[in-house]
DRENDO-1510 file (C-alpha; in Angstrom, 1 decimal, always signed):
<recs>
REC; n; res; u; v; w
REC; 1; MET; -99.5; +180.1; +362.5 .
REC; 2; ASN; -100.6; +178.6; +365.8 .
REC; 3; ALA; -98.8; +175.4; +366.9 .
REC; 4; GLN; -101.0; +172.3; +367.2 .
REC; 5; PRO; -101.2; +170.8; +370.8 .
REC; 6; THR; -99.1; +167.8; +371.3 .
REC; 7; ASP; -100.3; +164.5; +372.9 .
REC; 8; ALA; -98.4; +165.4; +376.0 .
REC; 9; SER; -100.0; +168.9; +376.1 .
REC; 10; PHE; -103.4; +167.4; +375.7 .
REC; 11; ASP; -102.8; +164.9; +378.5 .
REC; 12; THR; -101.7; +167.6; +380.9 .
REC; 13; ARG; -104.7; +169.7; +380.0 .
REC; 14; GLN; -107.0; +166.8; +380.6 .
REC; 15; ARG; -105.4; +166.0; +384.0 .
REC; 16; LEU; -105.8; +169.6; +385.0 .
REC; 17; ILE; -109.5; +169.6; +384.1 .
REC; 18; GLU; -110.1; +166.4; +386.0 .
REC; 19; ALA; -108.1; +167.6; +389.0 .
REC; 20; ALA; -110.1; +170.8; +388.9 .
REC; 21; ILE; -113.4; +169.0; +388.9 .
REC; 22; LEU; -112.3; +166.9; +392.0 .
REC; 23; THR; -111.0; +170.0; +393.9 .
REC; 24; PHE; -113.8; +172.4; +393.0 .
REC; 25; ALA; -116.4; +169.8; +394.0 .
REC; 26; GLU; -114.7; +169.4; +397.4 .
REC; 27; LYS; -113.9; +173.0; +398.2 .
REC; 28; GLY; -115.9; +175.2; +395.9 .
REC; 29; PHE; -114.3; +177.9; +393.7 .
REC; 30; ASP; -113.1; +180.1; +396.5 .
REC; 31; GLY; -111.6; +177.3; +398.5 .
REC; 32; ALA; -109.7; +175.6; +395.7 .
REC; 33; GLY; -106.2; +176.8; +394.9 .
REC; 34; ILE; -104.4; +176.7; +391.6 .
REC; 35; ARG; -101.3; +175.1; +393.2 .
REC; 36; GLU; -103.4; +172.4; +394.8 .
REC; 37; ILE; -105.1; +171.6; +391.6 .
REC; 38; ALA; -101.8; +171.5; +389.7 .
REC; 39; LYS; -100.3; +169.2; +392.3 .
REC; 40; ARG; -103.2; +166.9; +392.1 .
REC; 41; ALA; -102.7; +166.8; +388.3 .
REC; 42; ASN; -99.0; +166.3; +388.7 .
REC; 43; ALA; -98.4; +169.5; +386.6 .
REC; 44; ASN; -96.7; +172.8; +386.9 .
REC; 45; SER; -99.2; +175.5; +388.3 .
REC; 46; ALA; -98.0; +177.9; +385.5 .
REC; 47; LEU; -99.8; +175.6; +383.1 .
REC; 48; VAL; -103.2; +176.6; +384.5 .
REC; 49; THR; -102.5; +180.1; +383.1 .
REC; 50; TYR; -101.0; +178.7; +379.9 .
REC; 51; HIS; -104.0; +176.5; +379.1 .
REC; 52; PHE; -106.9; +178.3; +380.7 .
REC; 53; ALA; -105.8; +181.9; +381.4 .
REC; 54; GLY; -106.2; +181.4; +385.1 .
REC; 55; LYS; -108.5; +179.9; +387.7 .
REC; 56; GLU; -111.7; +181.3; +386.4 .
REC; 57; GLY; -111.0; +179.9; +382.9 .
REC; 58; LEU; -110.2; +176.5; +384.4 .
REC; 59; TYR; -113.5; +176.5; +386.3 .
REC; 60; LEU; -115.5; +177.3; +383.2 .
REC; 61; GLU; -113.6; +174.7; +381.2 .
REC; 62; ALA; -114.3; +172.1; +384.0 .
REC; 63; LEU; -118.0; +172.9; +383.7 .
REC; 64; ARG; -117.9; +172.7; +379.9 .
REC; 65; TYR; -116.1; +169.4; +380.1 .
REC; 66; ILE; -118.9; +168.0; +382.4 .
REC; 67; PHE; -121.6; +169.1; +380.1 .
REC; 68; ASN; -119.9; +167.7; +377.0 .
REC; 69; ARG; -118.5; +164.5; +378.5 .
REC; 70; LYS; -121.5; +162.4; +377.5 .
REC; 71; ALA; -124.7; +162.7; +375.5 .
REC; 72; CYS; -127.6; +164.4; +377.3 .
REC; 73; GLN; -130.8; +162.6; +376.6 .
REC; 74; VAL; -133.0; +165.5; +377.7 .
REC; 75; ALA; -131.3; +167.9; +375.3 .
REC; 76; GLN; -131.9; +165.4; +372.5 .
REC; 77; LEU; -135.6; +165.3; +373.4 .
REC; 78; ALA; -135.7; +169.1; +373.0 .
REC; 79; LEU; -134.5; +168.8; +369.4 .
REC; 80; ARG; -137.6; +166.8; +368.3 .
REC; 81; PRO; -140.2; +168.8; +366.2 .
REC; 82; ARG; -143.2; +169.9; +368.2 .
REC; 83; VAL; -146.6; +168.5; +367.3 .
REC; 84; GLU; -149.3; +171.0; +366.7 .
REC; 85; GLY; -153.1; +170.5; +366.4 .
REC; 86; PRO; -155.2; +167.6; +367.6 .
REC; 87; GLY; -152.2; +165.4; +368.5 .
REC; 88; ALA; -150.4; +168.1; +370.6 .
REC; 89; ARG; -151.8; +167.1; +374.0 .
REC; 90; GLU; -151.1; +163.4; +373.6 .
REC; 91; ASP; -147.6; +164.3; +372.4 .
REC; 92; ALA; -147.0; +166.6; +375.3 .
REC; 93; LEU; -148.1; +164.0; +377.8 .
REC; 94; GLN; -145.6; +161.5; +376.2 .
REC; 95; GLY; -143.1; +164.3; +376.3 .
REC; 96; VAL; -143.4; +164.7; +380.1 .
REC; 97; LYS; -143.0; +161.0; +380.6 .
REC; 98; GLU; -139.9; +160.9; +378.4 .
REC; 99; HIS; -138.5; +164.0; +380.0 .
REC; 100; ILE; -138.6; +162.3; +383.5 .
REC; 101; ARG; -137.2; +159.1; +382.1 .
REC; 102; ALA; -134.3; +160.8; +380.3 .
REC; 103; PHE; -133.5; +163.1; +383.2 .
REC; 104; MET; -133.4; +160.2; +385.6 .
REC; 105; GLU; -131.2; +158.1; +383.3 .
REC; 106; ASP; -128.9; +161.1; +382.8 .
REC; 107; LEU; -128.7; +161.7; +386.6 .
REC; 108; MET; -128.1; +158.0; +387.3 .
REC; 109; ALA; -125.8; +157.2; +384.4 .
REC; 110; CYS; -122.7; +157.0; +386.7 .
REC; 111; ASN; -124.5; +155.2; +389.6 .
REC; 112; ARG; -122.8; +151.9; +389.1 .
REC; 113; LEU; -119.4; +153.1; +387.9 .
REC; 114; ILE; -116.5; +153.5; +390.3 .
REC; 115; ASP; -115.5; +156.9; +388.9 .
REC; 116; PRO; -114.5; +159.6; +391.4 .
REC; 117; VAL; -114.4; +162.2; +388.6 .
REC; 118; GLU; -118.0; +161.4; +387.6 .
REC; 119; GLU; -119.2; +161.6; +391.2 .
REC; 120; ALA; -117.3; +164.9; +391.7 .
REC; 121; ALA; -118.9; +166.2; +388.5 .
REC; 122; MET; -122.3; +165.6; +390.0 .
REC; 123; ALA; -121.3; +167.3; +393.2 .
REC; 124; LEU; -119.8; +170.3; +391.4 .
REC; 125; MET; -123.0; +170.7; +389.3 .
REC; 126; ALA; -125.0; +170.6; +392.5 .
REC; 127; ARG; -122.8; +173.4; +393.9 .
REC; 128; GLU; -123.2; +175.4; +390.7 .
REC; 129; MET; -127.0; +175.0; +390.6 .
REC; 130; GLN; -127.3; +176.2; +394.2 .
REC; 131; ALA; -125.2; +179.3; +393.7 .
REC; 132; PRO; -124.4; +180.0; +390.1 .
REC; 133; ARG; -121.3; +182.2; +389.7 .
REC; 134; PRO; -121.8; +185.3; +387.6 .
REC; 135; ALA; -119.0; +184.3; +385.2 .
REC; 136; SER; -120.5; +180.9; +384.6 .
REC; 137; SER; -124.2; +181.8; +384.4 .
REC; 138; ALA; -124.2; +182.2; +380.6 .
REC; 139; LEU; -122.6; +178.8; +380.1 .
REC; 140; LEU; -125.0; +177.2; +382.6 .
REC; 141; MET; -128.1; +178.6; +381.0 .
REC; 142; GLU; -126.8; +177.6; +377.5 .
REC; 143; HIS; -126.9; +174.0; +378.5 .
REC; 144; ILE; -129.9; +174.0; +380.8 .
REC; 145; ARG; -132.2; +176.1; +378.6 .
REC; 146; PRO; -133.1; +173.1; +376.4 .
REC; 147; HIS; -134.2; +171.1; +379.5 .
REC; 148; VAL; -136.4; +174.0; +380.7 .
REC; 149; GLU; -137.9; +174.8; +377.3 .
REC; 150; HIS; -138.8; +171.2; +376.5 .
REC; 151; LEU; -140.6; +170.7; +379.8 .
REC; 152; MET; -142.3; +174.1; +379.7 .
REC; 153; HIS; -143.6; +173.4; +376.2 .
REC; 154; CYS; -145.2; +170.1; +377.3 .
REC; 155; LEU; -146.6; +171.7; +380.5 .
REC; 156; ARG; -148.1; +174.6; +378.5 .
REC; 157; VAL; -149.9; +172.3; +376.2 .
REC; 158; LEU; -151.2; +170.1; +379.1 .
REC; 159; ARG; -152.1; +173.0; +381.4 .
REC; 160; PRO; -152.9; +176.1; +379.2 .
REC; 161; ASP; -154.9; +177.5; +382.1 .
REC; 162; LEU; -151.8; +178.2; +384.2 .
REC; 163; SER; -149.6; +181.3; +384.1 .
REC; 164; THR; -145.9; +181.2; +383.1 .
REC; 165; ASP; -144.9; +181.5; +386.8 .
REC; 166; GLU; -147.2; +178.6; +387.7 .
REC; 167; LEU; -145.8; +176.5; +384.9 .
REC; 168; LEU; -142.3; +177.3; +386.0 .
REC; 169; ASN; -143.2; +176.2; +389.6 .
REC; 170; MET; -144.6; +172.9; +388.2 .
REC; 171; GLY; -141.4; +172.3; +386.2 .
REC; 172; LEU; -139.2; +173.1; +389.2 .
REC; 173; SER; -141.3; +170.6; +391.3 .
REC; 174; ILE; -140.8; +167.9; +388.7 .
REC; 175; GLN; -137.1; +168.4; +388.3 .
REC; 176; GLY; -136.5; +169.2; +391.9 .
REC; 177; GLN; -137.7; +165.8; +393.2 .
REC; 178; LEU; -135.3; +164.0; +390.7 .
REC; 179; LEU; -132.4; +166.2; +391.7 .
REC; 180; TYR; -133.1; +165.8; +395.4 .
REC; 181; PHE; -133.2; +162.0; +395.0 .
REC; 182; ARG; -129.9; +161.9; +393.1 .
REC; 183; ASN; -128.1; +164.2; +395.5 .
REC; 184; SER; -129.5; +162.3; +398.5 .
REC; 185; LEU; -128.9; +158.8; +397.2 .
REC; 186; GLY; -126.4; +158.0; +399.9 .
REC; 187; ILE; -128.8; +158.8; +402.8 .
REC; 188; SER; -131.6; +157.0; +401.0 .
REC; 189; ARG; -129.5; +153.9; +400.9 .
REC; 190; LEU; -128.7; +154.2; +404.6 .
REC; 191; ILE; -132.3; +154.6; +405.5 .
REC; 192; ARG; -133.3; +151.6; +403.4 .
REC; 193; GLY; -130.3; +149.5; +404.5 .
REC; 194; ASN; -129.7; +148.8; +400.8 .
REC; 195; PRO; -126.4; +149.8; +399.3 .
REC; 196; ASP; -127.7; +148.8; +395.8 .
REC; 197; TYR; -130.8; +150.9; +395.8 .
REC; 198; PRO; -132.4; +151.4; +393.3 .
REC; 199; GLU; -131.8; +148.1; +391.7 .
REC; 200; ASP; -134.6; +148.7; +389.2 .
REC; 201; LEU; -134.5; +152.3; +388.0 .
REC; 202; SER; -137.6; +151.9; +385.8 .
REC; 203; VAL; -139.8; +151.3; +388.9 .
REC; 204; LEU; -138.5; +154.5; +390.6 .
REC; 205; THR; -138.9; +156.4; +387.4 .
REC; 206; GLN; -142.5; +155.3; +387.1 .
REC; 207; HIS; -143.2; +156.5; +390.6 .
REC; 208; PHE; -141.8; +159.9; +389.9 .
REC; 209; THR; -143.8; +160.1; +386.6 .
REC; 210; ASP; -147.1; +159.1; +388.3 .
REC; 211; PHE; -146.5; +161.5; +391.2 .
REC; 212; SER; -145.8; +164.4; +388.8 .
REC; 213; LEU; -148.7; +163.7; +386.5 .
REC; 214; ARG; -151.1; +163.5; +389.5 .
REC; 215; GLY; -149.7; +166.8; +390.8 .
REC; 216; LEU; -150.3; +168.3; +387.4 .
REC; 217; GLY; -153.9; +167.2; +387.3 .
REC; 218; ILE; -153.8; +165.3; +384.0 .
REC; 219; PRO; -156.8; +162.9; +384.1 .
REC; 220; GLU; -156.1; +161.1; +380.9 .
REC; 221; ALA; -152.8; +159.9; +382.4 .
REC; 222; PHE; -154.8; +157.6; +384.7 .
REC; 223; PRO; -157.8; +156.3; +382.7 .
REC; 224; GLN; -160.5; +154.8; +384.9 .
REC; 225; PRO; -161.8; +151.3; +384.1 .
REC; 226; ARG; -165.3; +151.3; +382.6 .
REC; 227; ASN; -168.1; +149.7; +384.7 .
</recs>
Protein backbone atom coordinates (compact mmCIF):
# COMPACT_ATOMS: atom_id res chain seq x y z
CA MET A 1 0.00 0.00 0.00
CA ASN A 2 1.47 3.37 -1.03
CA ALA A 3 1.95 5.94 1.70
CA GLN A 4 -0.09 9.12 1.38
CA PRO A 5 1.99 12.33 1.02
CA THR A 6 2.25 14.38 4.18
CA ASP A 7 1.62 18.12 4.35
CA ALA A 8 5.36 18.67 4.67
CA SER A 9 6.01 16.51 1.61
CA PHE A 10 3.40 18.38 -0.42
CA ASP A 11 4.87 21.72 0.65
CA THR A 12 8.36 20.65 -0.41
CA ARG A 13 7.07 19.40 -3.75
CA GLN A 14 5.25 22.69 -4.31
CA ARG A 15 8.35 24.72 -3.48
CA LEU A 16 10.42 22.66 -5.90
CA ILE A 17 7.91 23.21 -8.72
CA GLU A 18 7.78 26.97 -8.16
CA ALA A 19 11.57 27.18 -7.89
CA ALA A 20 11.83 25.17 -11.11
CA ILE A 21 9.48 27.56 -12.94
CA LEU A 22 11.59 30.54 -11.84
CA THR A 23 14.88 28.88 -12.76
CA PHE A 24 13.82 27.29 -16.06
CA ALA A 25 12.31 30.63 -17.12
CA GLU A 26 15.58 32.41 -16.43
CA LYS A 27 18.04 29.84 -17.79
CA GLY A 28 16.15 27.34 -19.90
CA PHE A 29 16.25 23.58 -19.41
CA ASP A 30 19.93 23.13 -20.20
CA GLY A 31 21.10 26.08 -18.13
CA ALA A 32 19.17 25.17 -14.99
CA GLY A 33 20.71 22.79 -12.48
CA ILE A 34 18.97 20.50 -9.99
CA ARG A 35 21.08 21.76 -7.10
CA GLU A 36 20.31 25.37 -7.99
CA ILE A 37 16.59 24.65 -8.09
CA ALA A 38 16.70 22.72 -4.81
CA LYS A 39 18.65 25.52 -3.11
CA ARG A 40 16.09 28.03 -4.31
CA ALA A 41 13.34 25.83 -2.86
CA ASN A 42 15.26 25.34 0.39
CA ALA A 43 15.16 21.59 -0.19
CA ASN A 44 17.55 18.66 -0.57
CA SER A 45 18.48 18.09 -4.23
CA ALA A 46 17.82 14.35 -3.78
CA LEU A 47 14.13 15.21 -3.43
CA VAL A 48 14.00 16.16 -7.12
CA THR A 49 14.62 12.51 -7.95
CA TYR A 50 12.27 11.34 -5.19
CA HIS A 51 9.33 13.48 -6.28
CA PHE A 52 9.89 13.84 -10.03
CA ALA A 53 12.34 11.11 -11.11
CA GLY A 54 14.89 13.75 -12.13
CA LYS A 55 15.23 17.04 -13.96
CA GLU A 56 13.15 16.08 -17.01
CA GLY A 57 10.28 14.98 -14.81
CA LEU A 58 10.47 18.21 -12.83
CA TYR A 59 10.38 20.23 -16.05
CA LEU A 60 7.28 18.41 -17.26
CA GLU A 61 5.60 18.83 -13.88
CA ALA A 62 6.41 22.55 -13.94
CA LEU A 63 4.69 22.86 -17.33
CA ARG A 64 1.72 20.81 -16.13
CA TYR A 65 1.45 23.02 -13.06
CA ILE A 66 1.39 26.14 -15.25
CA PHE A 67 -1.38 24.73 -17.42
CA ASN A 68 -3.49 23.61 -14.45
CA ARG A 69 -2.87 26.57 -12.16
CA LYS A 70 -5.93 28.48 -13.32
CA ALA A 71 -8.92 27.99 -15.57
CA CYS A 72 -8.28 28.51 -19.27
CA GLN A 73 -11.14 30.42 -20.87
CA VAL A 74 -10.19 29.43 -24.42
CA ALA A 75 -10.27 25.73 -23.52
CA GLN A 76 -13.73 26.25 -22.02
CA LEU A 77 -14.91 27.86 -25.26
CA ALA A 78 -13.76 24.79 -27.17
CA LEU A 79 -16.11 22.60 -25.11
CA ARG A 80 -19.22 24.39 -26.36
CA PRO A 81 -21.35 22.47 -28.89
CA ARG A 82 -20.84 23.60 -32.47
CA VAL A 83 -23.73 25.14 -34.34
CA GLU A 84 -24.59 23.62 -37.71
CA GLY A 85 -26.79 24.89 -40.50
CA PRO A 86 -28.05 28.47 -41.06
CA GLY A 87 -26.74 29.80 -37.74
CA ALA A 88 -23.24 28.40 -38.15
CA ARG A 89 -21.66 31.47 -39.73
CA GLU A 90 -23.03 33.88 -37.15
CA ASP A 91 -21.91 31.50 -34.39
CA ALA A 92 -18.43 31.24 -35.92
CA LEU A 93 -18.08 35.02 -36.11
CA GLN A 94 -19.04 35.28 -32.45
CA GLY A 95 -16.62 32.44 -31.74
CA VAL A 96 -13.66 34.36 -33.19
CA LYS A 97 -14.56 37.42 -31.13
CA GLU A 98 -14.86 35.36 -27.95
CA HIS A 99 -11.63 33.51 -28.74
CA ILE A 100 -9.67 36.76 -28.97
CA ARG A 101 -11.30 38.15 -25.81
CA ALA A 102 -10.70 34.94 -23.82
CA PHE A 103 -7.12 34.55 -25.05
CA MET A 104 -6.30 38.16 -24.15
CA GLU A 105 -7.83 37.80 -20.70
CA ASP A 106 -5.92 34.55 -20.13
CA LEU A 107 -2.66 36.17 -21.24
CA MET A 108 -3.19 39.28 -19.12
CA ALA A 109 -4.67 37.60 -16.05
CA CYS A 110 -1.52 38.19 -13.97
CA ASN A 111 -0.81 41.66 -15.35
CA ARG A 112 -1.66 43.55 -12.17
CA LEU A 113 -0.45 40.94 -9.70
CA ILE A 114 2.97 41.17 -8.12
CA ASP A 115 3.70 37.49 -8.57
CA PRO A 116 7.16 36.49 -9.80
CA VAL A 117 6.08 32.86 -10.31
CA GLU A 118 3.21 33.97 -12.55
CA GLU A 119 5.51 36.17 -14.62
CA ALA A 120 8.10 33.38 -14.79
CA ALA A 121 5.39 30.98 -15.94
CA MET A 122 4.63 33.29 -18.87
CA ALA A 123 8.33 33.50 -19.73
CA LEU A 124 8.78 29.73 -19.50
CA MET A 125 5.81 29.11 -21.78
CA ALA A 126 7.23 31.61 -24.27
CA ARG A 127 10.51 29.63 -24.24
CA GLU A 128 8.65 26.38 -24.73
CA MET A 129 6.55 27.76 -27.59
CA GLN A 130 9.66 28.96 -29.40
CA ALA A 131 11.53 25.67 -29.07
CA PRO A 132 9.39 22.78 -27.79
CA ARG A 133 11.42 20.02 -26.17
CA PRO A 134 10.76 16.54 -27.60
CA ALA A 135 9.89 15.21 -24.15
CA SER A 136 7.29 17.91 -23.54
CA SER A 137 5.76 18.16 -27.03
CA ALA A 138 2.91 15.73 -26.26
CA LEU A 139 1.97 17.64 -23.09
CA LEU A 140 2.16 20.95 -24.91
CA MET A 141 -0.08 19.77 -27.75
CA GLU A 142 -2.56 18.23 -25.32
CA HIS A 143 -3.23 21.63 -23.80
CA ILE A 144 -2.89 23.77 -26.93
CA ARG A 145 -4.96 21.60 -29.26
CA PRO A 146 -8.32 22.90 -27.92
CA HIS A 147 -7.17 26.48 -28.70
CA VAL A 148 -6.20 25.54 -32.24
CA GLU A 149 -9.25 23.41 -32.96
CA HIS A 150 -11.71 26.01 -31.68
CA LEU A 151 -10.23 28.80 -33.78
CA MET A 152 -9.79 26.58 -36.85
CA HIS A 153 -13.44 25.51 -36.71
CA CYS A 154 -14.58 29.13 -36.63
CA LEU A 155 -12.25 30.14 -39.46
CA ARG A 156 -13.28 27.16 -41.60
CA VAL A 157 -16.92 28.21 -41.37
CA LEU A 158 -16.14 31.87 -42.11
CA ARG A 159 -13.66 31.20 -44.93
CA PRO A 160 -14.55 27.83 -46.53
CA ASP A 161 -12.69 28.95 -49.66
CA LEU A 162 -9.29 28.69 -47.92
CA SER A 163 -7.11 25.59 -47.67
CA THR A 164 -6.10 24.09 -44.33
CA ASP A 165 -2.64 25.65 -44.59
CA GLU A 166 -4.14 29.06 -45.34
CA LEU A 167 -6.49 28.74 -42.38
CA LEU A 168 -3.60 27.75 -40.12
CA ASN A 169 -1.70 30.83 -41.25
CA MET A 170 -4.76 32.97 -40.47
CA GLY A 171 -4.99 31.42 -37.01
CA LEU A 172 -1.28 31.94 -36.35
CA SER A 173 -1.61 35.58 -37.39
CA ILE A 174 -4.47 36.12 -34.94
CA GLN A 175 -2.82 34.41 -32.00
CA GLY A 176 0.63 35.71 -32.89
CA GLN A 177 -0.33 39.37 -32.47
CA LEU A 178 -1.78 38.63 -29.01
CA LEU A 179 1.27 36.67 -27.88
CA TYR A 180 3.66 39.28 -29.23
CA PHE A 181 1.82 42.02 -27.38
CA ARG A 182 1.93 40.12 -24.07
CA ASN A 183 5.58 39.14 -24.45
CA SER A 184 6.53 42.71 -25.42
CA LEU A 185 4.40 44.48 -22.82
CA GLY A 186 7.45 45.94 -21.08
CA ILE A 187 8.80 47.70 -24.16
CA SER A 188 5.29 48.84 -25.13
CA ARG A 189 5.01 50.58 -21.79
CA LEU A 190 8.41 52.20 -22.25
CA ILE A 191 7.51 53.45 -25.73
CA ARG A 192 4.25 54.90 -24.47
CA GLY A 193 5.76 56.23 -21.25
CA ASN A 194 2.88 54.56 -19.43
CA PRO A 195 3.68 51.90 -16.80
CA ASP A 196 -0.03 51.06 -16.43
CA TYR A 197 -0.72 50.40 -20.11
CA PRO A 198 -3.23 49.03 -20.99
CA GLU A 199 -5.59 50.50 -18.41
CA ASP A 200 -8.63 49.38 -20.41
CA LEU A 201 -8.07 45.89 -21.78
CA SER A 202 -11.43 45.88 -23.56
CA VAL A 203 -10.35 48.72 -25.87
CA LEU A 204 -7.17 46.87 -26.86
CA THR A 205 -9.10 43.62 -27.30
CA GLN A 206 -11.54 45.37 -29.64
CA HIS A 207 -8.61 46.67 -31.70
CA PHE A 208 -7.16 43.17 -32.10
CA THR A 209 -10.61 41.81 -32.94
CA ASP A 210 -11.31 44.43 -35.63
CA PHE A 211 -7.80 44.07 -37.06
CA SER A 212 -8.19 40.28 -37.29
CA LEU A 213 -11.67 40.33 -38.80
CA ARG A 214 -10.63 42.86 -41.44
CA GLY A 215 -7.65 40.67 -42.28
CA LEU A 216 -9.94 37.67 -42.59
CA GLY A 217 -12.18 39.60 -44.97
CA ILE A 218 -15.46 39.16 -43.09
CA PRO A 219 -17.79 41.88 -44.48
CA GLU A 220 -20.68 41.29 -42.08
CA ALA A 221 -18.40 42.10 -39.14
CA PHE A 222 -18.45 45.74 -40.29
CA PRO A 223 -21.95 46.52 -41.56
CA GLN A 224 -22.18 49.65 -43.68
CA PRO A 225 -24.82 52.26 -42.81
CA ARG A 226 -27.67 52.46 -45.26
CA ASN A 227 -28.01 55.62 -47.33
